[in-house]
C-alpha positions as CSV (number, residue, x, y, z in Angstrom):
1,M,159.2,93.3,173.0
2,T,155.8,94.6,172.0
3,N,153.9,93.0,169.2
4,Y,152.2,94.9,166.5
5,K,148.7,94.7,167.9
6,D,149.8,96.1,171.3
7,Y,151.7,98.9,169.6
8,L,148.8,99.8,167.4
9,N,146.4,99.8,170.3
10,E,148.8,102.1,172.2
11,Q,149.0,104.5,169.2
12,L,145.2,104.5,168.8
13,Q,144.9,106.1,172.2
14,D,146.2,109.3,170.5
15,E,143.2,111.2,169.0
16,Q,145.1,112.5,166.0
17,F,146.5,109.1,165.2
18,Q,143.0,107.6,165.6
19,R,141.5,110.2,163.1
20,E,144.2,109.4,160.6
21,W,143.8,105.7,161.1
22,D,140.0,106.0,160.6
23,A,140.5,108.0,157.5
24,L,142.4,105.1,155.9
25,E,139.7,102.6,156.7
26,P,138.1,102.7,153.2
27,E,141.5,101.9,151.6
28,F,142.0,99.0,154.1
29,A,138.6,97.7,153.2
30,I,139.3,97.7,149.5
31,M,142.6,95.9,150.0
32,Q,141.0,93.3,152.2
33,A,138.1,92.9,149.8
34,M,140.5,92.2,146.9
35,I,142.5,89.7,148.9
36,D,139.3,87.9,150.1
37,A,137.7,87.8,146.7
38,R,140.8,86.4,145.1
39,K,141.2,83.7,147.8
40,N,137.5,82.9,147.6
41,A,137.9,82.4,143.9
42,G,140.7,80.0,144.7
43,M,143.3,82.0,142.7
44,T,146.8,83.0,143.3
45,Q,148.0,86.4,142.3
46,K,149.9,84.8,139.4
47,E,146.7,83.1,138.2
48,L,144.7,86.3,138.4
49,A,147.5,88.2,136.6
50,E,147.4,85.6,133.8
51,K,143.6,85.9,133.6
52,T,143.4,89.7,133.6
53,G,146.6,90.8,131.9
54,I,147.5,92.9,135.0
55,A,151.1,92.2,136.2
56,Q,151.4,90.0,139.3
57,G,153.6,92.7,140.8
58,D,150.9,95.3,140.3
59,I,148.3,93.0,141.9
60,S,150.6,92.6,144.9
61,K,151.0,96.3,145.2
62,L,147.3,96.8,145.1
63,E,146.7,94.2,147.8
64,S,149.4,95.6,150.0
65,G,148.1,99.2,149.7
66,N,151.2,100.4,147.7
67,A,149.1,101.5,144.7
68,N,145.6,103.0,144.2
69,P,143.4,101.0,141.8
70,S,141.2,102.8,139.3
71,L,137.6,101.7,138.9
72,K,138.5,100.1,135.6
73,T,141.3,98.1,137.2
74,L,138.9,96.9,140.0
75,Q,136.4,95.9,137.3
76,R,139.1,93.9,135.4
77,L,140.1,92.1,138.6
78,A,136.5,91.3,139.4
79,E,135.9,89.9,135.9
80,G,139.1,87.9,136.1
81,M,137.7,86.2,139.3
82,G,134.3,85.6,137.7
83,M,132.7,88.3,139.8
84,H,131.0,91.7,139.5
85,L,132.2,94.8,141.2
86,K,129.7,96.5,143.5
87,L,130.4,100.0,144.7
88,E,128.2,101.3,147.5
89,F,127.7,104.5,149.4
90,V,126.4,104.2,152.9
91,P,125.2,106.9,155.4
92,G,127.8,108.4,157.5
93,T,127.9,108.6,161.3
94,R,127.5,112.4,161.6
C-alpha cells in the first residue's frame, strides 16, 4: 500500500497536476499560517472561537481549506490571537 507522500510525489510528475498543485500553494500557505498562529498563541479552535465570536466549526473549515476567509475574518482571527495580519505581495518567478 502506498502512503500519501509517495502517491503525491507520483502525481506531481504529471505537468498538469503540478501546475494545479502549484496554483493552490497560496491557499495552503494561508491555511498553514492560521494553524501555526493559533498554536503559537497556545489556543484551541474552541478558545479562538470564544474570543472572536467565529464559530469553532467555521474555524475548522478555514484551517482545513473547506472555506475561503475574507480579509475581515482573517483580521478578526489575528486580533483574537493578539496578533496583527500582514498581507504581502512578493515578486513572481517569471
